[in-house]
C-alpha positions, 0 to 999 in steps of 0.5 A: 455586511456582506463584504465583511463576511466574505472578507472573513472567509477569505482570510479563515481559508488562507489561515486554513491553508497556511496551518495545512502546510504548516502541518505537512512541513512538520511531518516533513521535519519530523522524517527528517529527524527520525532518518538515522534511527530508521536507517538503522531499523532498516538496514537490519531488517535488509541484513536479515533477509526482510527486505524487498529484495529477499522476495526475489525479483519477480515477485518483488515486481508483482507486489509493487505492480499491486501496491505501488506501480510507480514507486521506484520512480515517484518522490512519494506521491503518485496520484495518476498511475493506474491502480495506485490509488491515493496512497503510495508505499512511502505514504503507507510507511509513514502512516504507521511510522509518524502516528501512534494512532492515524486519523483521516483527514487532516492527518493525511497532510502530515502522512504526506510531509512524512513520505516526502521526508522519508524519500529525501532521507532514505534509499528505496531499499529501506523505505520498502524493508520498513514498509514491509515490516509494519504491514497489517496482515490480518488475523493468524492463528494466535492473533493479529500479524503484523509483518509481511515476512512474519505472515508468511512464516506464521500461516505457511512456515516459510519465507516469501521466496518459497511460497507457491504463486497462489501463496504468495498472491494471497499474501499480496491480497490481504493488504487492502483489507487485512481484517476483511480476508483470512490467510490460511483458509478457504475464503472466497472473497481472498481467493476472487483477489487473488484470481484478479491480482493474478491476471494483472501479473500475467498482463491479462487486464489494466486496472480502471484508472488510478483508483481501481485499488480493488482491481474491477478491471481484472474481474473474470469476464463473464462466459460467452453466451451460447447460441441456442439451438434454433427451434425446429 
């Protein structure tokens, strides 16, 4: 009886694994099928100065350093680069391009398959343009804002390339939790994240491993203790 139960459990596990692989392959196939329309959409965004290069080289590198340091080199998945977390830019784009409503868990399998398909069919510039255009940027004066360039124009009335350093890094800062922060306001939590990012891009700190997306390794160091005066 115990052997039969074990055999059933092993078979059930195999079925689950095969179903997961199949769901990932389905995501890949869907991305390949969507590729031509996505390329056209991305090329239009790039022509409208709404792609990654419109940010300027330095600011593009700042954005990538925070969101996906290995973007230029990985094939859609990166589980090792410090600060990258478990979701690459390509997977983040796939989350919004491939799903009407993304659900964690098994959805991550199709998301990853779709990301691999995007990487096989689109250029990095095209993927980046689609990602920037679909980013959730939080609450603005007239409602929820979607799109990095759109948020820049709504909040600051200027494109990202014309923002001050703190304004640009504020746009980058909200990406981790757009419903938590409020752009264009005196938000202490947002200001703290901007300071962490500023220390990161200046080279003053490093993330504490792959999962440190909140940049705990870049917190403001504690002020040194002032020696007390010796008592007489």
